[in-house]
N, C-alpha and C positions, 0 to 999 in steps of 0.2 A: 504494500500500500504506500503510495507516494504522499508526501506531506507538502502542502502548499507553503510557499515561501512566507515567512513571517514578515509583516510590514517593517521596514527599517533595516532588515538583516542585510540586504544588498548594499545599502548605504554604509552600514557598519563595516562590511567586508571591504568595500572600496576605500573607506577611510583607513582601515588597518593596512591595506596594501600600500596606500600613499605613505603612511608613516614608515612602514618597513623600507620602502624604496627610496624615499626622499628626505627622511628626518636628518640624517648626518650631513648631507650637502646643504640643506636649508639652515641647519644650525651653524655651519661654517660661514655661510653667507651672512646670517644675522650677527654672528660674532664679529666678523671683519667690519660690518657696517656699524655696529654699536660699540665695539671695543670693550665689552663687559660680558662676562660669562653669564651672570645671573639675568641680565637684561636679554641676552640672546636666547636663553632657555625660555624666558617669559614670552618673547616674541615668537618662538617656535610653537609654543602651546597655543598662543593666540592665533597664529596662522592656521593651525589645524582646527581650532574652534570656528574660525571664520569660514574655512573650507566646508566644514560640516553644515554650518548655517546657510551656506549659499550653494549647496550641492544641487539643488533644483535648478538654479541658474546654469550651472555647469552642464547638467543633463539637457535642459531645454535648449540651450544655445548650441549644443553639439560640439563643445570645445574639444579639439583634437589633441592639443598638447597639454596634458595635465601638469607636466613639470613647469612649463612656462606660466600656467595659470597659478599654480601654488607659489612659484617664485614671485610673481607679481603681488600676491597677497602678502608674502613675507616682507618684501621690500616696502610696501605701503605700511605694514605694521611697524617696521623699523623706523620709517619716516615719522609716524605718529609718536613713537616713543622718544625720538630725538627732539621733538617739539616741546616735550615736557621740561619744566623748570629744573628737575633733578638732574637731567642729562648734562646740563652745563658744568656739572662738577665731576664728570667722568674724565679720566685721563685718556686722551686719544691715542696714546702710544703704549698702552698696557701690553704686556707680553702675551704671546700666543700660548704660553705654557699653561694658562688657565684652562684651556680646553682639554678634553680627554685625549690621551696620546694617540689613539687611533684616528683622530681628526687632524692631527698636526705633525705627522711624521715627515719632517722636512729637514733638508740639509742646512748648514749655517748660511750659505749664500741665498738659499730660498727664504730663510727667515728674514734676512735683510730686505729682500724684495718684498716680502709680506708686510714688513713694517713700513716700507715706502708706499705700498699700496694703501695701507691704513691712513696715511697722511694725505692722500689725494683728496681733492674736492669731491663731494658726494657724486656729482654727475659723472665724473670720470671713474670713480671707484665702482659705481654700480655696473657700468658696462664691462669693466675688467673682471669683476667677480663673476658675472653671468657668462661672459664669453670664454674666459680662460679657465676659471675655477669650476664652473658648473658645466662647461663643455657645450654650451648652447650655441646654436648657429647665430649669425647676425639677425636673421628673421625672428628667431625665437627670443633673442635678447630684446629686439624692438617690441615684440609682442608683450613680453614680461614687463617692460618699462613703459608701455604705451607711448612709444616714440616712433617717429618716421625712421625708416631704415637708414636714410642719409645722415640723420643726427647720430645714430649709433656708430656709424662708420667714422664720422668726424671726431666723436668723443674717444673712440678707441685709438685713433691716430694721435690725438693730442695727449692722451694718457701715456702712450708708448714714448712720445717725445719727452714728456716730463720725467718718466721713469728712467729713460736712457741718460738724461742729464744728471739725475740723482745718483744713479749707479756708477756713472763714469766720473763723478766728481766735477761735472761741468764740461768735460771734454766730449763734445758731440761727435768727434771723429774717431773716438775709441770704438773698437769693434771686437 
C-alpha cells in the first residue's frame, strides 16, 4: 500500500538537500562578506529560513539555478546585517582561522589573498566571492547579485587590478 506524500515533506526534503549541498560554501561567502564567524552563522541560518519562507516563489517562478538563488538570499542577508549599528564595531581584517578548518584549508599565500579580498569594497568583493570562490559563471554571478552581466565583468576586472597591485606591492608589471 502506497502512502500519499505528507504536505510539506517535499519542501523539507528540498531544504535538507540545499543545506547539505550549499551550507559550507554559503557560510564561507557570509564569513568573507561579514568578517565575523558568529554573524556569518547567523546569516546562514537566516538564509535558509528565508529560502524556506519563499520556497513557493522558487517553485512558481521555475528558478533553474538554486545555488544562485540561495547565494542571492545570503548576500542580501549579509547586506542587511552590515547595515546594523553593531556591525560598525567588527574588525574587517579578522583572521580566517575563526572558521572551521574544513572551510579554510589554505596555503599562506592564499591566506594573504583572502585577507586582501576581505579588504575590497563590497561591490568588488561580492563578484570575486561568487565567481572565484563559489565557482559561479559570470551569468550566475549576475543573477545572484541582480546585476547586468556587463557590470559583473567590469567589477571582476577592477577587482583583479586592485588585487594585483596589492599582491605585487604596487608593481603592476610583476607577473
